[in-house]
N, C-alpha and C positions, 0 to 999 in steps of 0.2 A: 816480543818478550825474549830476552836473552839470558843465558845462564852460563857461568864459567864451567869449563871442563877441567876436572882435577886429574892429576897423575895418581898412580897407585900408591905413591908415598905420601899422598895428601897435599902435595904442593900444587900451585896453580900452573897449568900447562901454558898459560898465556893465550889460549884460544877460547872462543865462546861458541855456543850453539843456539840457534833460534828455535824457540818452542812455538808450537801452533796455538795461536790465541783461541781458536775454536775448540780446543781441547783443554788447555791449561788456564785459559783466561775467562771462562764463562762464569755466570752467576750460579753458584751451586743450588741444586734443587734437593732440598732436604727430604721431601716426600718420596721422591723416586729412589733416593739412597736407602731410605727405610724399607721400601717395598722390595728392593733388590736384595738387601741383606736378609730380610725376612724370608724371601724365596730361597736364598742360598742355604740358610740354616735349616729350613724346613726340608729341603731336598737332601740333606745329610741323614735324615732319619730313615731307618730301615722299615719301620712300621710292622715289625714281626712280633711284637708283644702279644701274648695270648694266654688267657686263663680259661678254665672249664666252667661252663654254666651248669645249672642243675640238671639239664638234660644230657650232659656229657660225663658226669662222674658216675662211679659204680655205686650200687646199692639201691635201696628203696623198693625192693621187691615185696617186702612184707610190711605190715602195719607197724609203725614206729613204736606205739604204746597204746594203751587202752584209751578209748574215746573220752571217758569221763573220770573224774576223781583224782586227777594228778595235780590240780591247782595251777596248771600251766596252759599256754596256748595250744591249740590243736594244730601242730605242725605235721602235716599229713605224710611226709616222706623223710627218710634219712638223708636224702639229697638236698633238703632245704638249706638255703644259705644261712639259716639261723643255727645250724648244728655243725659241730666239728666234722670235717671231712665232706661237708656239703659243697654244692656249687657256689660260685662267686656271683654276686649281683652286680650287673652293669660294669663288669671288668673289661680291661682292654682286649680288643680283637684286632687281627691283622687289618691294616688299612693303608691307603696311599696318602702320604703327607705332601705330595708334590704341589708346589705353588708356582704357576707359570707366569712369566713376564715376557713381553715381546722384545725383540732385539733392539729396537730404537730406545725403549725405556732402559734396558740394561746398559746400552752404550752411554746414554745420558747420565746414568748413575755413576758409571766409571769416570766419565769426564768431570762430573761434580766432585767426586772423591779426589781426583788428581788436582783439580783447581783449589780445593781446600789445602792439599799438601803443599802446593807451590806457594800459596799465601802464607803458610806457616813456616816456610823455608825448610820443609822436610823432604825435599827432593834433591838428590845429589847426582850429578852426571860425572862418570869416571871413564877414563880411557879403557878400552877393552882389556879384559884380563887374559893373559896368555900363560895359563898353567900348563906345564908339560906333563904333569901327573896329578892325580887327586891327592891332595895333602891338606888336612885341616889347618895345620900351622900356617900355611901360606895365606889362606883366607883370613885367619885371625890377625895376621900381620897387616893385611890391607885394611881391615876394619879398624884396627888400632891406629893406623896412620890417619884414617878419616875421622878419628874420635868417635867411633860408633861401637866401641867394644861392649858397652853396657846397654845398647839400644836394641829394640826389636826391629830387625832389618828385613826388608824384602828386596832381593837382588833380581833384577830383570835382565836376562840375557837375550841376544838376538835370535838364537835358536837353541837346539839341544846341545849343551856343553857338559858332558859327563864329568869332566875334570873339575869344573866349578861346582856342579851339583853335588858330587860326592864329597867335595871339600867342605860343603856347608851342611850336609844332612845330619851330621852329629852335633851340630850347634843348636841348642834349644831355642835360641831367639833369632835364628836365621832361617829364612825360606828362600829358595832359589827357583825361579820360574821363567819360562819363555815369555817374552814381552807381550805376546798376543793372548796370554792365558790368565792373567790375574783377574780375580773377581773384585767387585766393589768391597766385599767384606775383607779380603786379603789386603787391599790397598789401605782401607781405613784402619784395620787392625795393626798395621805396621807403624812403628814409630817413625822410621825413615825409609823412603824408597830410594834405592841405589840403582840408577839406570846406567848400564854400560853404553858407551857412545853410539855404537851401531844398533843398539836395541831401540833407540828413540824412534827411528824410522819405522821399525816393525810395530811398535806400540801405536804410533799415530795412524799407520795404515789400517790397523785392526779396528780403530775407532772411527774410521771414515766410511760412511755409508754411501752406497751408490743410490741416489734418489731417482734415477731414471726408471721409467716404467718399461717392463719387458714388452 
């Protein structure tokens, strides 16, 4: 599988790059994509929500009201969830929302997401960006040349490139990540994945598992 390499001005460089069929050409597994995205979103939750139950609120030291003759239920304490200022019944408590998925499943999910993107022509390979300084206007110009100005874009760089990262962090629809770090959610959530030429090797290496037993 080959794909054209574009220049920063959007024109064809006349060169092609070969994509790994084991990564970009597999039959997508929808189930594992769902499980990985579920795991990603669950792991973003802090799990710190907390309310006080009836044993934790103040009050309740005296009898709330006389036993008989009120015409109401016998709520034995001012801390009852039935009264204003009382505790909360079955409210949220601190908990761990983490959902774990093994590495092979996560890699399969990312491969499936990339295979969907290449089938939909939503992956673009561009020559490496050589920004001498972080400047949002420079990145906007590149995206405009690629006809991606209005798209939700995920840009994958071969390593930490602060000039490109800082150029894109103010753009609401643009995310810049190292090629070995995007999650399945971030790939699926992007309208178009822009791969810098030298980032392709990094991405493919990150998705290649060593199956040999230690």
